[in-house]
C-alpha positions as CSV (number, residue, x, y, z in Angstrom):
1,M,7.6,0.7,18.7
2,D,9.6,-0.2,15.8
3,T,7.0,0.2,12.8
4,T,8.9,-1.2,9.8
5,Q,8.1,-4.9,10.7
6,L,4.4,-3.3,11.2
7,L,5.1,-2.1,7.4
8,K,6.1,-4.9,6.2
9,G,2.3,-6.8,7.5
10,V,0.4,-3.7,5.8
11,L,2.5,-2.4,2.5
12,D,0.4,-4.5,0.2
13,L,-2.9,-2.8,1.5
14,A,-1.5,0.4,2.0
15,V,-0.4,0.3,-1.9
16,L,-3.7,-1.2,-3.1
17,A,-5.3,1.7,-1.3
18,V,-3.4,4.4,-2.4
19,L,-3.9,2.8,-6.5
20,K,-7.1,2.9,-5.8
21,E,-7.5,6.6,-5.6
22,E,-5.5,6.7,-9.2
23,D,-2.8,4.7,-11.1
24,G,0.3,5.8,-10.4
25,Y,4.1,5.0,-10.9
26,G,6.6,3.7,-8.4
27,Y,8.0,7.1,-6.9
28,D,4.8,8.7,-7.3
29,I,3.1,5.8,-5.5
30,L,6.1,6.2,-2.6
31,R,5.7,9.9,-2.4
32,R,1.5,9.2,-1.7
33,L,2.2,6.7,0.9
34,R,4.5,9.0,2.6
35,A,2.2,12.1,2.4
36,A,-0.2,10.0,4.0
37,G,1.8,9.7,7.1
38,L,4.3,6.2,6.2
39,G,7.1,7.9,6.2
40,D,9.2,5.2,7.3
41,V,8.7,3.5,4.1
42,G,11.6,2.3,2.1
43,D,12.0,3.0,-1.9
44,A,13.3,-1.1,-2.5
45,S,10.0,-2.0,0.0
46,V,7.7,0.1,-2.6
47,Y,9.2,-1.3,-5.3
48,G,9.4,-5.1,-4.5
49,T,5.5,-4.7,-3.4
50,L,4.2,-3.4,-6.5
51,R,6.6,-6.3,-8.7
52,R,4.7,-8.8,-6.1
53,L,1.3,-7.4,-6.5
54,F,1.8,-7.2,-10.6
55,Q,2.8,-10.9,-10.4
56,A,-0.1,-11.9,-8.4
57,G,-2.8,-10.6,-10.7
58,C,-3.9,-7.5,-8.9
59,L,-2.2,-5.2,-11.0
60,T,-1.8,-4.2,-14.3
61,A,0.8,-2.4,-16.0
62,Y,1.6,0.2,-19.0
63,V,4.3,2.6,-19.7
64,V,3.8,6.3,-20.0
65,P,6.6,8.2,-22.0
66,S,8.6,11.0,-20.2
67,E,9.6,14.5,-21.2
68,E,12.0,14.5,-18.0
69,G,13.9,11.0,-18.6
70,P,12.9,7.7,-19.0
71,H,9.6,6.5,-19.8
72,R,7.6,5.6,-16.7
73,K,6.1,2.5,-15.8
74,Y,2.2,3.3,-14.4
75,Y,0.4,0.6,-12.2
76,A,-3.0,0.1,-11.7
77,L,-5.4,-1.4,-9.6
78,N,-7.7,-3.8,-11.6
79,E,-10.5,-6.3,-10.5
80,I,-8.9,-8.9,-8.5
81,G,-6.5,-6.3,-6.7
82,R,-10.1,-4.4,-5.7
83,D,-11.5,-7.9,-4.7
84,Q,-8.3,-7.8,-2.7
85,L,-8.2,-4.5,-1.2
86,Q,-11.7,-5.1,0.0
87,R,-10.4,-8.3,1.4
88,S,-7.5,-7.1,3.3
89,G,-9.2,-4.0,4.5
90,K,-12.0,-6.3,6.2
91,V,-9.1,-8.0,7.9
92,W,-7.4,-5.0,8.6
93,R,-10.3,-3.1,10.3
94,T,-11.2,-6.2,12.0
95,F,-7.6,-6.7,13.1
96,A,-7.4,-2.8,14.3
97,S,-10.6,-3.0,16.3
98,T,-9.6,-5.3,18.2
99,M,-6.2,-4.2,19.3
100,D,-7.9,-1.0,20.2
101,T,-10.3,-2.7,22.5
102,L,-7.6,-4.6,23.7
103,L,-5.4,-1.2,24.8
104,A,-9.1,0.3,26.1
105,D,-9.6,-2.2,28.3
106,R,-6.5,-2.1,30.1
107,G,-6.6,1.5,29.8
108,M,-3.9,2.6,27.1
109,V,-6.2,4.8,25.2
110,A,-4.7,6.4,21.9
């Protein structure tokens, strides 16, 4: 199965979930997503998702000076983002449960 199509549908949720743990800058968020098992996620996809979530009002941003290069733009979950994470997480859990049931009913257990 091509995971790139699945990632497109859940990347917003994954980014929000990662930011619930702690604030992060673009590459840090990408690294954390990959460490969590989303190895196929692309740089451009994450940066585009961060911009979209910020523009939608789900994230706040602040700049932190870096001694090792350019300043880093950190993103943080705000109240709207936490609400979106809760709603999207509920939708995902319902969908995943439905798929698990559908596959198990047909003898396709993971």
